C-alpha positions in Angstrom: -80.0 62.6 187.3 -81.4 62.1 183.8 -83.8 59.1 183.3 -83.1 59.0 179.6 -80.5 56.2 179.9 -79.4 54.7 176.7 -80.8 51.2 176.1 -78.8 48.2 175.0 -80.3 48.6 171.6 -79.2 52.3 171.4 -75.6 51.2 172.2 -75.7 48.4 169.7 -77.0 50.7 167.0 -74.5 53.5 167.7 -71.6 51.0 167.7 -68.5 51.1 169.8 -66.1 52.9 167.5 -67.6 56.3 168.4 -66.6 55.8 172.1 -62.8 56.3 171.2 -63.2 58.4 168.1 -61.3 55.7 166.1 -62.4 54.0 162.9 -61.5 50.3 163.1 -62.1 47.6 160.5 -65.0 45.3 161.3 -67.1 42.7 159.8 -70.9 42.6 159.7 -72.3 39.1 159.9 -75.5 37.9 158.3 -76.7 37.0 161.8 -76.2 40.6 162.9 -78.0 42.0 159.9 -81.0 39.7 160.3 -83.0 38.5 157.3 -86.6 38.6 155.9 -87.7 36.2 158.7 -85.4 37.3 161.5 -84.8 40.8 162.8 -81.2 42.0 163.4 -79.5 41.5 166.6 -80.1 45.1 167.6 -83.8 44.6 167.4 -84.0 41.1 168.8 -85.6 40.6 172.2 -83.5 38.5 174.6 -85.2 36.1 177.0 -84.2 34.2 180.2 -86.1 31.2 181.3 -86.5 30.6 185.0 -87.7 27.1 185.7 -87.1 24.6 182.9 -88.7 21.5 184.2 -91.8 20.0 182.6 -93.8 23.2 182.1 -90.8 25.4 181.4 -89.4 23.1 178.8 -92.9 22.9 177.2 -92.9 26.7 176.9 -89.3 26.7 175.6 -90.2 24.1 172.9 -93.4 25.7 171.7 -92.5 29.1 170.8 -90.6 30.1 167.6 -87.6 32.5 168.1 -87.8 33.0 164.3 -91.5 34.1 164.4 -91.2 36.1 167.7 -87.9 37.9 166.8 -86.7 36.7 170.3 -83.7 34.7 171.4 -83.4 32.6 174.6 -80.0 33.4 176.0 -80.2 31.9 179.6 -81.9 29.3 181.6 -82.1 28.6 185.4 -83.2 25.6 187.4 -82.5 23.9 190.7 -82.1 20.6 188.9 -78.9 20.3 187.1 -80.2 18.0 184.4 -83.1 20.3 183.7 -81.0 23.4 183.1 -78.3 21.5 181.2 -80.9 20.0 178.8 -82.6 23.4 178.3 -79.3 25.1 177.8 -78.3 22.7 175.2 -81.7 23.0 173.4 -81.6 26.8 173.1 -77.9 27.6 173.2 -78.3 29.8 176.2 -76.2 29.9 179.4 -77.3 27.6 182.3 -77.5 28.9 185.9 -78.2 27.2 189.2 -79.3 30.6 190.7 -82.0 32.4 188.9 -80.7 35.8 190.4 -77.9 35.6 187.9 -80.3 35.9 185.1 -82.1 38.8 186.7 -78.8 40.6 187.2 -77.8 40.4 183.5 -78.4 43.8 181.8 -78.5 42.2 178.3 -81.7 40.3 179.0 -85.0 42.0 178.2 -87.6 39.7 179.6 -87.8 36.5 181.8 -90.3 33.6 181.6 -91.1 32.1 185.0 -92.3 28.5 185.1 -91.2 27.5 188.6 -93.3 25.8 191.3 -96.2 28.1 192.4 -94.6 29.5 195.6 -91.8 31.0 193.6 -93.9 32.9 190.9 -94.5 36.2 192.6 -91.1 36.6 194.6 -89.2 36.0 191.4 -91.5 38.2 189.2 -91.2 41.1 191.7 -87.3 40.8 191.7 -87.4 40.8 187.9 -89.6 43.8 187.6 -87.5 45.8 190.1 -84.4 44.8 187.9 -86.1 46.3 184.9 -87.2 43.0 183.3 -90.5 42.4 181.6 -92.0 39.2 182.8 -94.2 36.2 181.7 -95.5 34.3 184.6 -97.1 30.8 184.5 -100.3 30.5 186.3 -101.3 30.5 189.2 -100.2 33.9 190.4 -99.4 34.4 194.1 -99.3 32.1 197.2 -101.5 34.7 198.9 -103.8 37.7 198.1 -101.0 40.0 199.7 -98.5 38.6 197.1 -100.9 39.3 194.3 -101.5 43.0 195.3 -97.7 43.7 196.0 -96.9 42.2 192.6 -99.5 44.3 190.8 -98.2 47.5 192.6 -94.6 46.8 191.7 -95.3 46.1 188.0 -97.3 49.2 187.7 -94.7 51.4 189.5 -91.9 49.9 187.5 -93.8 50.2 184.2 -93.0 46.6 183.2 -94.8 44.4 180.9 -96.6 41.4 182.6 -98.0 38.4 180.7 -99.9 35.8 182.6 -99.7 32.2 181.2 -103.3 31.9 180.3 -102.7 30.8 176.8 -106.4 30.0 176.1 -106.8 33.8 175.3 -105.0 33.2 172.1 -107.6 30.8 170.8 -109.8 32.1 168.0 -112.9 30.4 169.3 -112.3 31.9 172.8 -112.1 35.4 171.2 -115.3 34.7 169.3 -117.0 33.6 172.5 -115.9 36.7 174.4 -117.2 38.9 171.6 -120.5 37.1 171.7 -120.8 37.8 175.5 -119.4 41.3 175.4 -121.7 42.3 172.5 -124.8 41.1 174.3 -125.8 38.2 172.1 -126.8 36.2 175.2 -128.9 39.0 176.5 -128.6 40.0 180.1 -126.4 37.6 182.1 -128.2 35.6 184.7 -125.5 33.3 186.0 -122.1 31.9 185.3 -120.9 28.2 186.0 -117.2 27.6 186.3 -115.5 24.2 186.5 -111.9 23.1 186.9 -110.2 19.7 187.3 -110.0 18.4 190.8 -107.1 17.6 193.2 -106.9 14.8 195.8 -105.1 13.8 199.0 -102.3 11.4 199.4 -98.5 11.6 198.7 -95.6 10.2 200.7 -94.5 12.2 203.9 -91.5 9.9 204.5 -88.2 11.8 204.5 -85.9 10.8 201.6 -82.4 11.7 200.5 -82.1 14.7 198.3 -81.1 13.6 194.7 -77.6 14.5 193.4 -77.6 17.6 191.3 -80.7 19.1 193.0 -80.5 22.3 195.1 -83.4 21.5 197.5 -82.8 24.6 199.7 -83.1 26.9 196.8 -86.1 25.0 195.5 -87.9 25.6 198.8 -86.9 29.2 198.8 -89.5 31.2 200.8 -91.6 28.1 201.6 -91.4 26.7 205.2 -88.5 24.3 206.0 -89.7 20.9 205.2 -88.0 17.4 204.7 -87.5 16.3 201.2 -89.9 13.5 200.1 -90.1 11.7 196.8 -93.5 13.3 196.1 -93.0 16.9 197.2 -91.0 18.3 194.3 -92.6 16.6 191.3 -96.2 16.8 189.9 -98.7 16.6 191.4 -96.9 17.4 194.6 -95.8 20.7 193.2 -99.4 21.6 192.7 -101.0 20.0 195.8 -98.8 20.7 198.8 -100.2 23.7 200.8 -96.8 25.1 201.8 -96.2 25.7 198.1 -99.7 26.1 196.5 -103.4 26.4 197.1 -103.9 23.4 194.7 -106.2 23.2 191.7 -108.5 25.9 193.0 -105.9 28.3 191.5 -103.5 26.0 189.6 -106.1 24.9 187.2 -108.9 27.2 188.2 -106.8 30.1 186.8 -107.9 29.0 183.3 -111.7 29.1 183.4 -111.6 31.9 186.1 -109.5 33.9 183.7 -112.0 33.4 180.9 -114.6 34.6 183.4 -112.9 37.9 184.2 -112.0 38.3 180.6 -115.7 38.3 179.6 -117.4 39.8 182.7 -116.5 42.8 184.9 -119.0 42.3 187.7 -116.3 41.4 190.2 -115.0 44.9 190.0 -118.4 46.6 190.5 -118.5 46.2 194.3 -118.2 43.8 197.3 -119.1 40.2 196.6 -119.3 37.2 198.9 -117.8 33.7 198.6 -118.9 30.6 200.5 -118.9 26.9 200.0 -117.5 23.5 200.9 -114.4 21.5 200.1 -112.1 18.7 201.4 -108.5 19.0 202.6 -106.4 16.6 204.4 -104.1 18.3 206.9 -102.1 15.2 207.8 -101.3 14.1 204.2 -98.6 15.6 201.9 -101.2 16.6 199.3 -103.2 18.9 201.7 -104.7 21.5 199.4 -108.5 21.9 198.9 -110.3 19.4 196.5 -113.9 18.4 195.9 -114.8 22.0 196.2 -118.4 23.5 195.6 -118.3 27.3 195.8 -120.8 30.1 195.3 -119.9 33.7 194.6 -122.6 36.2 194.9 -121.8 39.4 193.0 -122.9 42.9 193.8 -124.9 43.1 190.6 -127.0 40.2 191.7 -125.3 37.5 189.5 -124.5 34.2 191.1 -121.4 32.4 190.0 -120.8 28.7 190.9 -117.3 27.2 190.9 -117.0 23.5 191.1 -114.6 20.7 190.2 -115.1 18.9 186.9 -114.0 19.7 183.3 -112.3 22.9 182.4 -115.1 25.2 181.3 -116.8 28.5 181.8 -120.5 28.7 181.0 -122.4 31.9 180.6 -126.2 31.9 181.1 -128.1 34.8 179.6 -131.8 35.7 178.9 -131.3 34.9 175.2 -129.2 31.7 175.5 -126.2 29.9 177.0 -122.5 29.6 176.0 -120.0 27.3 177.3 -116.4 28.1 176.6 -113.9 25.3 176.8 -110.3 24.9 175.7 -111.3 22.6 172.9 -114.4 24.4 171.6 -117.7 26.3 172.3 -121.1 24.9 173.1 -124.2 26.9 172.8 -128.0 26.7 173.3 -129.6 27.5 171.0 -126.9 26.1 168.6 -127.8 28.9 166.0 -126.0 31.3 168.3 -122.7 29.8 167.2 -120.6 30.8 164.2 -118.0 28.5 162.8 -114.5 28.9 164.1 -111.1 27.9 162.7 -109.3 24.7 163.9 -106.4 25.3 166.3 -103.9 23.6 168.5 -103.2 24.4 172.1 -99.4 24.2 171.5 -100.0 26.9 168.8 -101.6 29.1 171.6 -98.5 28.7 173.7 -96.3 30.0 170.9 -98.7 32.9 170.1 -98.9 33.8 173.8 -95.2 34.1 174.1 -95.1 36.1 170.8 -97.7 38.4 172.3 -95.4 38.9 175.2 -92.4 39.7 173.0 -94.5 42.0 170.9 -95.5 43.9 174.1 -91.9 44.2 175.1 -91.1 45.7 171.8 -94.1 48.1 171.6 -94.5 48.8 175.4 -98.3 48.1 175.0 -100.2 46.1 177.5 -100.0 42.3 177.0 -102.9 40.1 176.0 -103.1 38.8 179.6 -102.2 41.6 181.9 -101.5 41.9 185.6 -104.8 43.3 186.6 -106.8 40.4 185.1 -104.4 37.8 186.7 -104.9 39.3 190.1 -108.7 39.4 189.8 -109.0 35.7 188.9 -106.4 34.6 191.4 -108.1 36.5 194.2 -111.3 34.6 193.5 -109.3 31.3 194.1 -107.8 32.6 197.3 -111.2 33.6 198.6 -112.6 30.2 197.9 -109.6 28.7 199.8 -110.2 31.0 202.8 -113.9 30.3 202.8 -113.4 26.5 202.8 -110.6 26.5 205.4 -112.4 28.9 207.8 -115.9 27.5 207.1 -117.1 31.1 206.8 -118.8 33.3 204.2 -116.1 35.9 203.2 -116.7 39.3 201.6 -114.2 41.0 199.2 -114.2 44.7 198.4 -112.4 45.1 195.0 -112.2 48.8 195.3 -110.6 48.9 198.7 -108.8 45.6 198.0 -109.6 44.1 201.4 -111.9 41.7 203.2 -115.1 43.2 204.8 -116.0 42.4 208.3 -113.7 39.4 208.3 -112.8 37.2 211.2 -109.2 37.2 212.5 -108.7 33.8 211.1 -109.8 34.9 207.6 -107.6 38.0 207.7 -104.6 36.0 208.8 -104.9 34.0 205.6 -104.3 37.1 203.4 -100.6 36.7 203.9 -97.9 34.1 204.9 -94.5 34.4 206.4 -91.6 33.8 204.1 -88.5 31.8 205.1 -85.4 34.0 205.5 -83.7 35.6 203.7 -86.5 35.8 201.2 -89.0 38.7 201.2 -91.4 40.5 198.9 
């Protein structure tokens, strides 16, 4: 069977009159033709948004269809009021079940901004359905999910864009070039910080709100009673059934800058150890107050602690701290000037980068390989804290080395039926 299947754009360009051999009168609208600022319909990228709560709506509001040459044609959410509001805002069709978006053959890409436990299962379904995919951070609920996701996207030759918008900042690009070009000299250490979580949250069973499909929201997560704190921030980030907390949820940002600037985690096995707090009897039971050390095979030591969002590189010729809102260097003379920016602008540029990759078929600015690398670091920290062990990861074999059964068991989690990877 031929694999040269005509695309939707091929069909749109060819027109439908040729199918019957008849010439029929028709009108060409200005919308179809496009304009100086907007490509014609045949060249426009169509997007579906899966998860349009706080984060998903923020993404929807902060990209420009006009600039991107994209059109949002569908939204899905378990909350009726979320999907209805997003549908009204973008003019796309609203769905209660995200699978209806994935099944549409007129959609090029999907933007996934669901709670953490849904990121990889939906992304895998989308890739297998031929959809390019933008996935909000963090990536998977386990290392197994990360590796399966990476395998599927590479096999399916789908574009993957990770929601690490800081990569679009001009000052971050300048900082990366300083490190990659050797301006700091030989790296001696890296210090990573990310905002902290905490315990708490109500465990009391409560009635499910009208217009909310709680069973679909849980999806592959364990069966659990609805509580007033489970399905809204910070519960969506700090409940272990659905997340590993800010180790990954916020750690994804500074750890992403780490792997963007430094490749030592790919050189050979590295160890992870440290301490943290988690509260098994509370609703918010992910790790917080962590203090981790990663010893890399090239001799470099990386510390990862809670605090402000920053990645500091320490070299023989100076130090450079990369933060969302700027750069800090010692000596100060290392720093060039950089342009002013807004983080909202980064969001729009990141989605534009995704759309550009869909069109060009070139790798995105935040590809699957990098997202897996940084997310694995977060999971190794979680495993080390919860087992109380030093764990060793082999990046070439993609497996733990000489690990205990307890540690190996944490590489994967069962998924509630009927959901699978």
